[in-house]
C-alpha positions as CSV (number, residue, x, y, z in Angstrom):
1,X,-0.6,0.1,0.1
2,X,1.2,3.1,-0.9
3,X,2.6,5.8,2.5
4,X,1.2,9.3,1.3
5,X,2.7,12.3,2.9
6,X,-0.5,13.7,4.5
7,X,-0.7,17.4,6.0
8,X,-3.8,19.3,4.8
9,X,-3.6,22.9,3.7
10,X,-4.4,25.5,5.8
11,X,-8.4,26.9,5.5
12,X,-9.4,30.1,7.5
13,X,-12.4,28.9,9.5
14,X,-15.2,30.9,8.1
15,X,-14.2,29.6,4.9
16,X,-16.3,26.9,3.1
17,X,-13.9,24.9,0.8
18,X,-13.9,21.3,-1.0
19,X,-11.3,19.0,-0.6
20,X,-10.2,17.4,-4.1
21,X,-8.3,14.8,-5.5
22,X,-6.7,15.2,-9.0
23,X,-6.6,11.6,-10.9
24,X,-3.3,12.3,-13.6
25,X,-1.1,14.5,-13.7
26,X,0.0,14.8,-17.5
27,X,-0.4,18.3,-19.6
28,X,-4.1,18.8,-18.9
29,X,-3.9,17.6,-15.3
30,X,-0.7,19.8,-14.5
31,X,-3.2,22.8,-15.6
32,X,-6.3,21.9,-14.0
33,X,-4.2,21.9,-10.6
34,X,-2.8,25.3,-11.0
35,X,-6.2,26.5,-11.4
36,X,-7.9,24.7,-8.4
37,X,-4.8,25.8,-6.6
38,X,-5.9,29.4,-7.2
39,X,-9.5,29.3,-6.3
40,X,-10.4,29.7,-2.5
41,X,-13.0,27.7,-2.6
42,X,-11.1,24.4,-3.8
43,X,-8.8,22.7,-1.2
44,X,-6.4,20.0,-3.2
45,X,-5.4,17.3,-1.1
46,X,-4.9,14.8,-2.5
47,X,-2.4,14.0,-5.9
48,X,-2.7,10.8,-8.0
49,X,0.1,9.7,-10.6
50,X,1.9,6.6,-11.5
51,X,5.1,8.9,-12.2
52,X,6.3,9.3,-8.2
53,X,9.1,11.9,-10.1
54,X,6.4,13.6,-11.7
55,X,4.2,13.8,-8.3
56,X,7.2,15.1,-6.6
57,X,8.6,17.9,-9.0
58,X,4.8,19.3,-9.3
59,X,4.7,19.6,-5.5
60,X,7.8,21.0,-5.8
61,X,6.9,23.7,-8.3
62,X,3.5,24.8,-6.7
63,X,5.1,24.6,-2.9
64,X,2.8,21.7,-1.6
65,X,5.7,19.1,-0.5
66,X,4.3,17.9,2.7
67,X,0.8,19.4,2.7
68,X,-0.9,17.1,0.1
69,X,-1.4,13.3,0.0
70,X,0.7,11.8,-2.9
71,X,-0.6,8.3,-4.5
72,X,0.4,6.3,-7.5
73,X,-2.9,4.4,-7.2
74,X,-6.0,5.7,-7.9
75,X,-7.9,3.8,-5.8
76,X,-6.5,4.6,-2.4
77,X,-6.5,8.1,-3.6
78,X,-10.6,8.5,-3.7
79,X,-11.2,6.7,0.1
80,X,-8.6,9.5,1.3
81,X,-10.0,10.8,4.5
82,X,-13.1,13.6,4.2
83,X,-13.1,14.0,0.1
84,X,-15.3,15.4,-1.4
85,X,-14.7,15.5,-5.3
86,X,-12.1,13.3,-7.7
87,X,-11.1,15.4,-10.8
88,X,-10.1,13.2,-13.5
89,X,-7.6,14.0,-16.2
90,X,-6.6,10.0,-17.2
91,X,-6.8,8.7,-20.7
92,X,-10.3,8.1,-21.7
93,X,-10.4,4.9,-21.8
94,X,-9.8,4.7,-17.8
95,X,-13.0,7.1,-17.5
96,X,-15.5,3.9,-16.7
97,X,-14.3,2.4,-13.5
98,X,-12.5,5.3,-12.0
99,X,-15.9,7.4,-12.4
100,X,-18.0,4.8,-10.8
101,X,-15.7,4.0,-8.4
102,X,-15.7,7.6,-7.7
103,X,-19.3,8.0,-7.3
104,X,-20.0,4.6,-5.4
105,X,-17.9,6.4,-3.0
106,X,-20.3,9.3,-2.3
107,X,-17.5,11.5,-4.3
108,X,-18.5,14.1,-7.0
109,X,-16.9,14.1,-10.3
110,X,-15.4,16.8,-12.5
111,X,-13.9,14.4,-15.5
112,X,-11.9,15.2,-18.5
113,X,-13.3,15.1,-22.5
114,X,-14.9,12.5,-23.4
115,X,-16.7,10.9,-20.7
116,X,-16.6,7.4,-22.2
117,X,-15.4,6.0,-25.2
118,X,-19.4,4.2,-25.7
119,X,-22.8,5.8,-25.0
120,X,-24.0,2.7,-22.8
121,X,-21.4,3.5,-20.0
122,X,-21.3,7.1,-20.3
123,X,-24.9,6.8,-19.6
124,X,-24.9,4.4,-17.0
125,X,-22.3,7.4,-14.7
126,X,-25.0,9.5,-15.5
127,X,-27.5,7.6,-14.0
128,X,-25.1,6.7,-11.3
129,X,-24.7,9.9,-10.4
130,X,-28.4,10.8,-9.9
131,X,-29.2,8.0,-8.0
132,X,-26.4,8.5,-5.6
133,X,-27.2,12.5,-5.7
134,X,-23.7,13.4,-6.8
135,X,-22.9,15.3,-9.4
136,X,-21.0,14.4,-12.5
137,X,-19.5,17.1,-14.8
138,X,-17.5,16.8,-17.7
139,X,-14.3,19.5,-18.8
140,X,-15.9,20.6,-22.4
141,X,-13.6,23.6,-21.2
142,X,-14.4,26.0,-24.6
143,X,-18.1,26.4,-23.6
144,X,-16.8,28.6,-20.7
145,X,-14.5,30.5,-23.1
146,X,-16.0,34.1,-23.2
147,X,-15.4,34.2,-26.9
148,X,-18.1,31.3,-27.1
149,X,-20.3,32.8,-24.2
150,X,-20.8,36.6,-26.4
151,X,-20.9,34.4,-29.5
152,X,-24.3,32.8,-28.9
153,X,-26.0,36.1,-28.1
154,X,-24.8,37.3,-31.5
155,X,-26.2,34.1,-33.8
156,X,-29.3,35.9,-33.3
157,X,-28.0,39.0,-35.7
158,X,-27.0,36.3,-38.3
159,X,-30.1,36.6,-39.8
160,X,-31.0,32.5,-41.7
161,X,-28.3,30.6,-40.8
162,X,-26.9,29.5,-44.5
163,X,-23.9,26.7,-43.4
164,X,-21.1,26.8,-41.0
165,X,-17.3,25.5,-41.6
166,X,-14.4,25.3,-39.4
167,X,-10.5,23.8,-39.2
168,X,-8.9,23.1,-35.9
169,X,-5.2,21.5,-37.1
170,X,-1.6,21.7,-35.5
171,X,1.2,19.4,-36.2
172,X,0.6,17.0,-32.5
173,X,-0.1,16.4,-29.5
174,X,-0.9,13.1,-31.0
175,X,-3.3,11.1,-28.2
176,X,-3.0,7.5,-28.2
177,X,-6.1,6.8,-26.4
178,X,-8.6,8.7,-29.2
179,X,-8.2,9.2,-32.6
180,X,-8.5,13.1,-34.0
181,X,-12.4,13.7,-34.2
182,X,-12.6,12.4,-30.3
183,X,-9.7,14.9,-29.8
184,X,-10.5,17.8,-31.6
185,X,-13.5,17.9,-33.4
186,X,-15.7,17.2,-29.9
187,X,-14.4,21.0,-29.6
188,X,-16.3,22.4,-32.5
189,X,-18.8,20.0,-31.8
190,X,-19.5,21.4,-28.3
191,X,-19.2,25.2,-29.6
192,X,-22.0,25.0,-32.5
193,X,-24.3,22.7,-30.4
194,X,-24.1,25.4,-28.0
195,X,-24.7,28.2,-30.5
196,X,-27.4,26.9,-31.8
197,X,-28.9,25.0,-28.9
198,X,-29.2,21.8,-31.0
199,X,-27.6,18.2,-32.0
200,X,-26.7,17.1,-35.3
201,X,-29.8,14.7,-37.1
202,X,-27.2,13.2,-38.8
203,X,-23.3,12.9,-39.3
204,X,-20.7,12.1,-42.1
205,X,-17.1,11.9,-42.2
206,X,-14.0,10.0,-43.3
207,X,-10.5,9.6,-41.6
208,X,-6.8,9.1,-42.4
209,X,-4.5,7.5,-40.1
210,X,-0.6,7.6,-41.1
211,X,0.8,8.1,-37.7
212,X,-1.4,5.0,-35.5
213,X,-2.4,2.4,-38.0
214,X,-2.8,-0.5,-36.1
215,X,-6.8,-1.9,-35.6
216,X,-7.9,-0.1,-31.9
217,X,-10.9,-1.4,-29.3
218,X,-12.9,1.6,-30.7
219,X,-11.1,2.3,-34.0
220,X,-11.1,-1.2,-36.5
221,X,-8.3,0.6,-38.9
222,X,-6.4,2.6,-36.9
223,X,-6.4,5.5,-35.3
224,X,-7.1,8.5,-37.5
225,X,-5.0,11.5,-37.5
226,X,-6.3,13.6,-39.9
227,X,-10.5,13.9,-40.8
228,X,-13.7,15.4,-42.4
229,X,-16.5,16.0,-41.1
230,X,-19.8,16.9,-42.0
231,X,-22.4,17.8,-39.4
232,X,-26.3,18.2,-40.4
233,X,-28.5,20.0,-38.8
234,X,-32.7,19.7,-38.9
235,X,-33.9,22.9,-38.4
236,X,-36.9,21.7,-38.7
237,X,-37.2,22.5,-42.6
238,X,-35.5,19.0,-44.3
239,X,-35.4,20.8,-47.5
240,X,-32.9,23.3,-46.1
241,X,-30.9,21.8,-43.1
242,X,-27.6,23.7,-41.5
243,X,-24.7,21.8,-42.5
244,X,-21.0,22.5,-41.4
245,X,-18.0,21.3,-42.7
246,X,-15.3,20.5,-40.0
247,X,-11.1,19.8,-41.1
248,X,-9.3,18.2,-38.1
249,X,-5.4,17.1,-38.4
250,X,-3.0,16.2,-35.9
251,X,-0.3,16.6,-38.8
252,X,-0.6,19.6,-40.0
253,X,1.9,22.2,-38.7
254,X,-0.4,25.4,-40.4
255,X,-2.0,25.8,-36.6
256,X,-5.5,26.7,-37.2
257,X,-8.5,27.5,-34.4
258,X,-11.1,28.5,-36.6
259,X,-14.9,28.3,-37.1
260,X,-17.8,30.3,-39.0
261,X,-21.0,30.4,-38.8
262,X,-22.4,32.0,-42.3
263,X,-26.4,33.7,-42.1
264,X,-27.8,35.8,-44.9
265,X,-26.7,39.1,-43.4
266,X,-23.5,38.3,-41.6
267,X,-21.0,36.0,-40.8
268,X,-19.8,35.3,-37.0
269,X,-16.0,34.2,-36.5
270,X,-14.1,32.4,-33.7
271,X,-10.5,32.6,-34.3
272,X,-7.7,31.5,-31.7
273,X,-4.8,32.8,-34.0
274,X,-2.6,34.8,-32.1
275,X,-2.4,37.5,-34.8
276,X,-6.8,37.5,-35.2
277,X,-9.7,39.1,-32.7
278,X,-10.9,36.0,-31.2
279,X,-14.6,36.8,-32.0
280,X,-15.4,39.1,-35.2
281,X,-18.8,39.7,-36.5
282,X,-18.9,40.3,-40.5
283,X,-22.2,41.9,-41.2
284,X,-23.6,42.4,-45.2
285,X,-26.1,41.2,-47.5
286,X,-27.2,41.0,-50.8
287,X,-29.8,44.4,-51.2
288,X,-32.0,42.4,-53.4
289,X,-32.6,38.8,-54.1
290,X,-32.2,39.0,-57.5
291,X,-29.5,39.9,-59.9
292,X,-27.7,42.0,-59.8
293,X,-27.5,41.1,-56.3
294,X,-25.7,44.1,-54.9
295,X,-24.0,43.8,-51.1
296,X,-24.8,46.3,-48.6
297,X,-23.8,47.3,-45.4
298,X,-20.4,45.4,-45.5
299,X,-18.8,46.0,-41.4
300,X,-16.5,44.7,-39.7
301,X,-16.9,44.4,-35.8
302,X,-14.1,43.4,-33.4
303,X,-16.1,42.1,-30.7
304,X,-14.8,43.2,-27.4
305,X,-14.1,39.7,-24.8
306,X,-13.5,39.3,-21.3
307,X,-9.8,38.1,-20.1
308,X,-11.1,35.2,-18.1
309,X,-9.3,32.0,-17.9
310,X,-11.7,29.5,-19.5
311,X,-10.2,26.7,-17.8
312,X,-10.6,29.1,-14.5
313,X,-14.0,29.6,-14.8
314,X,-14.8,26.0,-15.7
315,X,-13.2,24.9,-12.2
316,X,-14.8,27.5,-10.6
317,X,-18.5,26.4,-12.1
318,X,-17.5,23.0,-11.2
319,X,-17.1,23.7,-7.5
320,X,-20.5,26.1,-7.4
321,X,-22.6,23.1,-9.0
322,X,-20.9,21.0,-6.1
323,X,-22.0,23.6,-3.6
324,X,-25.6,23.5,-4.2
325,X,-25.3,19.8,-5.7
326,X,-27.2,21.1,-8.9
327,X,-26.4,19.4,-12.1
328,X,-24.4,22.2,-14.8
329,X,-26.6,23.8,-17.1
330,X,-23.6,24.1,-19.1
331,X,-21.4,20.9,-19.1
332,X,-23.5,18.0,-17.2
333,X,-22.5,14.4,-17.4
334,X,-25.8,14.5,-19.9
335,X,-24.6,17.2,-22.1
336,X,-21.2,14.7,-22.2
337,X,-23.1,11.7,-22.8
338,X,-25.2,12.8,-25.6
339,X,-21.7,14.4,-27.1
340,X,-20.4,10.4,-26.7
341,X,-23.2,9.2,-28.8
342,X,-22.3,11.8,-31.5
343,X,-18.8,10.8,-31.4
344,X,-19.9,7.3,-31.9
345,X,-21.8,7.9,-34.8
346,X,-18.7,9.8,-36.2
347,X,-17.0,7.1,-36.2
348,X,-19.5,4.4,-37.3
349,X,-19.5,6.9,-40.2
350,X,-15.9,6.8,-40.9
351,X,-15.7,3.2,-40.5
352,X,-18.7,2.4,-42.5
353,X,-17.9,5.4,-45.5
354,X,-22.0,6.3,-44.7
355,X,-24.1,8.9,-43.3
356,X,-25.2,8.2,-40.1
357,X,-28.2,9.5,-38.8
358,X,-28.0,10.2,-35.0
């Protein structure tokens, strides 16, 4: 059995805080640790990682040496005395047993996305959380980005939506547990669903695996590192559905993080490029709907955006949901489960080359 170093952080008696264990201290777990340490509503009391050197390095970096319990076993960590919640930042294939055990232990859970890689296991976790009256939330961080939140408010100004497009490419980081659709496209899908207030009713997709070509449990033809996705949103008029094309890649050094919705009165662009404004509204329309189609009113409006760190806001929101024991209205386990169901359909579309009705 692991012998943890335990000495709880000191908290003012009148300050309500929740005791957290953070499971997994890789690239994303490190950021979660940094943000929870900055929030007075949280008290990080346990850290979990199989790499002991990583544990000690992070404790030194954040001045935690001797003030938290360090475990290399998550099963021991979730039994830590007085624990209120577990933050899971491990590979997606490990999520189900960890989250299930944590909920059964009576803990609230924040999980890195995706919740799981199967709809049935995600749904089972949602039902378990509800039955135990515990909060299950998933870290779809973009939903807490000020530009994404402001963008939803601006969508009505685009008029009748016509189509959308997105690109999310870079040279890595490559994941060994999920393909590029599950890793990257899920961001754009969550943003689009948030903006539109609906989910796609059908999907089509194709992918290419150059880097990890061996068949996987959840990908018979290997893990796609580049893909093209077509999302079809039924707005009640089947003759004019809204379609969005998404390109994603781990194998393209031309880094892009751009999403746009196009309407008959303008286009809304979310762009994370360093040289770009995060959110821009391009206004303009045609004077008439007959030739010669004269454009009128072209304007470019850079939308002012708050400088809040999305991950910090997500962490704070989780703590607030736990404090009142109410599901997140933004990124609940149910929303995450709906996204998993959609991602499973996208995987099927890649494997079969067909359009899948969701």
